[in-house]
C-alpha positions as CSV (number, residue, x, y, z in Angstrom):
1,M,9.9,27.7,-8.4
2,P,7.2,29.2,-10.6
3,D,9.4,29.0,-13.7
4,Q,9.9,25.2,-13.2
5,T,7.5,23.0,-15.2
6,R,5.6,20.3,-13.5
7,A,7.7,17.6,-15.3
8,E,10.9,19.2,-14.0
9,L,9.5,19.4,-10.5
10,A,8.4,15.8,-10.7
11,S,11.8,14.6,-11.9
12,R,13.5,16.3,-8.9
13,L,10.9,15.5,-6.4
14,I,10.2,11.8,-7.2
15,P,13.7,10.5,-6.1
16,M,13.4,12.5,-2.9
17,L,10.0,11.1,-2.2
18,Q,11.2,7.6,-2.9
19,E,14.1,8.1,-0.5
20,I,11.8,9.4,2.2
21,Q,9.4,6.5,1.8
22,E,12.2,4.0,1.8
23,E,13.4,5.4,5.1
24,L,10.0,6.0,6.9
25,G,7.8,3.5,5.1
26,Y,5.5,6.4,3.9
27,I,5.5,10.1,3.1
28,A,5.1,11.7,6.5
29,P,3.5,15.2,6.8
30,E,6.8,16.4,8.4
31,A,8.7,15.3,5.3
32,V,6.4,17.2,3.0
33,E,6.9,20.3,5.2
34,W,10.7,19.8,5.0
35,L,10.6,19.3,1.2
36,S,8.4,22.3,0.7
37,E,10.9,24.5,2.6
38,H,14.0,22.8,1.0
39,L,12.7,23.0,-2.6
40,G,10.8,26.2,-2.3
41,V,7.5,24.6,-3.6
42,S,4.1,24.4,-2.0
43,K,3.0,21.5,0.0
44,Q,0.1,21.2,-2.4
45,E,2.4,20.7,-5.3
46,I,4.3,18.0,-3.4
47,F,1.1,16.2,-2.5
48,G,0.0,16.5,-6.1
49,V,3.0,14.6,-7.2
50,A,2.8,12.1,-4.4
51,T,-0.8,11.3,-5.0
52,F,-0.5,11.1,-8.7
53,Y,1.8,8.0,-8.5
54,N,0.1,5.1,-6.7
55,F,3.4,3.7,-5.4
56,F,3.7,6.5,-2.8
57,R,2.0,6.0,0.6
58,L,0.7,8.9,2.7
59,N,-0.2,6.6,5.6
60,P,2.2,4.5,7.7
61,P,2.1,0.9,6.6
62,G,0.7,-1.8,8.8
63,R,2.8,-4.5,10.4
64,H,1.3,-6.8,7.8
65,E,1.1,-5.3,4.3
66,I,-1.5,-6.9,2.0
67,H,-1.5,-6.3,-1.7
68,V,-4.4,-7.5,-3.8
69,C,-3.6,-8.1,-7.4
70,L,-6.2,-6.6,-9.8
71,G,-4.4,-7.3,-13.1
72,T,-6.5,-8.9,-15.9
73,A,-6.0,-12.5,-14.8
74,C,-6.6,-11.8,-11.2
75,H,-9.6,-9.5,-11.9
76,V,-11.2,-12.2,-14.0
77,G,-10.4,-14.8,-11.4
78,G,-12.1,-12.9,-8.6
79,G,-9.6,-10.3,-7.3
80,E,-12.4,-7.8,-6.6
81,K,-14.1,-10.3,-4.4
82,L,-10.9,-10.9,-2.5
83,L,-10.6,-7.1,-2.0
84,D,-14.2,-7.1,-0.7
85,T,-13.4,-9.9,1.7
86,I,-10.5,-7.9,3.2
87,R,-12.6,-4.7,3.4
88,E,-15.3,-6.6,5.3
89,K,-12.9,-8.5,7.6
90,L,-10.5,-5.7,8.4
91,G,-12.8,-2.7,7.9
92,I,-10.3,-0.8,5.7
93,E,-10.1,0.4,2.1
94,P,-7.1,0.3,-0.2
95,G,-4.5,2.9,1.0
96,E,-5.6,2.5,4.6
97,T,-4.2,0.9,7.7
98,T,-6.2,-0.6,10.5
99,P,-6.5,1.6,13.6
100,D,-4.4,-0.9,15.5
101,G,-1.6,-0.6,12.9
102,R,-1.6,-4.3,12.2
103,F,-2.8,-4.4,8.6
104,S,-2.5,-2.1,5.6
105,L,-4.2,-2.7,2.3
106,E,-3.2,-1.8,-1.3
107,R,-4.5,-2.7,-4.7
108,V,-1.9,-3.4,-7.3
109,A,-2.1,-3.6,-11.1
110,C,0.0,-6.8,-11.3
111,V,2.3,-9.0,-9.2
112,G,3.6,-11.0,-12.1
113,A,2.1,-14.3,-11.0
114,C,-0.8,-14.6,-13.6
115,A,-0.6,-18.4,-13.6
116,L,-1.5,-18.3,-9.9
117,A,-4.5,-15.9,-10.3
118,P,-6.1,-14.6,-8.3
119,T,-3.2,-13.6,-6.0
120,V,-2.7,-11.7,-2.8
121,V,0.7,-10.8,-1.5
122,V,1.0,-10.6,2.3
123,D,4.3,-9.4,3.8
124,G,6.0,-10.0,0.5
125,E,4.8,-13.6,0.1
126,V,2.6,-14.5,-2.9
127,H,-0.5,-16.5,-2.2
128,G,-2.0,-17.8,-5.4
129,R,-5.3,-19.3,-6.4
130,M,-6.9,-17.6,-3.5
131,T,-10.6,-17.9,-2.7
132,Q,-12.6,-15.8,-0.3
133,R,-12.5,-18.8,2.1
134,S,-8.7,-19.4,1.8
135,L,-8.1,-15.6,2.3
136,K,-10.2,-15.6,5.4
137,R,-8.2,-18.6,6.7
138,L,-4.9,-16.8,5.9
139,L,-6.0,-13.6,7.8
140,D,-7.2,-15.7,10.7
141,R,-3.9,-17.5,10.8
142,I,-1.9,-14.2,10.8
143,E,-4.1,-12.9,13.6
144,R,-3.7,-16.1,15.6
145,E,0.1,-15.9,15.2
146,D,0.2,-12.3,16.2
147,R,-1.8,-13.1,19.4
148,E,0.6,-16.0,20.2
149,A,3.6,-13.8,19.6
150,M,2.1,-11.3,22.1
151,G,1.7,-13.9,24.7
152,G,-1.8,-14.9,24.0
153,K,-3.4,-11.5,24.4
């Protein structure tokens, strides 16, 4: 669609990408291939739109999704240190999932809980007034619960 502007492409493509992500949890390469053929646009154009908006994921999410708030209040309160703690403990960067598929990490601009800053959202649950120590304890608890759920493995 060479005569189509980037804005027109994005306005058609974004709802389709949202639907795919809602269904699969991320934008799979096969879905990009299908969209490319279906819409008659290059895969590069689709990736360009998908990577421009930070709410699209190009990797499968982990079983436990971690979102670190880096809005103003959280940033001032130590959000970057919390992000560093997760990087160190889990060995992943924002946008990545651990090799075992257990954890994925995202940085977010705001979770709307400024009074509880700094905050981390794990599996949809907001954890406020987090410190590096309390975050490590939270991650340890999740790992322990996962082991117990798997029969102690």
